[in-house]
Each structure stands twice: as structure tokens, then as C-alpha cells.
N, C-alpha and C positions, 0 to 999 in steps of 0.2 A: 726143250731138247728134242722132243719127238718131232716137232715141227721142222727143225733144222735137218734132222736125219732123214725125214721123209722127203724134204726138198732136195737134198743132195742125191738121194737114190733116184728120184724121178728125173732130176736134171742130167745125171750121168746116163741113164737109159735114153732119155730124149736126145742128148747130144750124140750118142753112139748111132742112133737111128738117123740123125741129121747128117752126120759125116758119111754114113753108108749110102744114104740116098743121093747125096751130092756127088760122091765118087761114081755112082752108077749113072747119074745124069751127065757127068763129064765125058763119058764115052760117046754120047750122042750130040751134045751141044757144046758151044765154045766155052772156054774156061772163064772168060769175063762174065758171061751170062750166069753161069753156075755160081760164081763167086758172089754175085748180088743176091741170088736165091739163098745161098748159105748164110750170109750176114743177116738177112731179114728173118730167116727161120731160127737162127741162133738166138736172137733177141726174143722172138715169139715163144720159143721153147722155155726160156727162163721165166718169162711172164706167166705162161700157162702152167708150168710146174709149181710156181709159187701159189697161184690160185688154187690148184688142185691140192697141194699140201696143206694149205690153210683150211680148206673144206674137209679134208680127211681127218685132221687132228683137232677140229673144232669140238669143244666139250658140248655134250648134249644136255639140254635142260630137262629135268624130270617133269616139269609142268607141261612142257611141249609134248613130251611122250605120252603123258596122261591124257591130254586133250586129243591127241591123234587117236589114241585107243578108244576114247569115248565117241569120236566121230565114226570110226570104223564099226564099233558095236551098234551105234544108232542106225547107221546105214544098213547093217546086216539085219537088224530087227525089222526094218521097214521094207526090206526087199521081199518080194513074193517068194514063197517056197516053190521050188520046182520039184515035182515028184516024178 
């Protein structure tokens, strides 16, 4: 459920930005040109929002967190001390 809610929120924000940008572009460029940009960005925003929502709601693995902590600690121990 969190995945769907995150996707919807991101998609609404993205499409508001898309419509606003295309309305702004329509002042300077012909409508047919801006319409093409709108449709391409419309699909791209849905695709990007889905990818971001999946990444944000992805469950974290404890083993991966522990391995990352060990790598950070090992690197910190091997780094020279700056005084």
C-alpha cells in the first residue's frame, strides 16, 4: 500500500510540474511542438515516478546494512589519523 501511495503522490507532483512547464513553454513555442513535449514527458514522469517509488519503499535487508557497516568501520580503521 505504501508503494502505491508513494507512486500517486510522486505522479501528481510530477504531472503538476509537467503541466506548468508546458504552459510556460506554450507562450514561446507553437502549440503542436509543446504538445509533443507534453506527451513524451507525461509518459516519462509516470515511468520515473514508478522507479523512484519502488526504490523508496524497498525493504532494507539487515544483512546488507551489517555488511555496509563493517565496510565503513574497516575503512575508518585503515584510514590514517589526521591530527
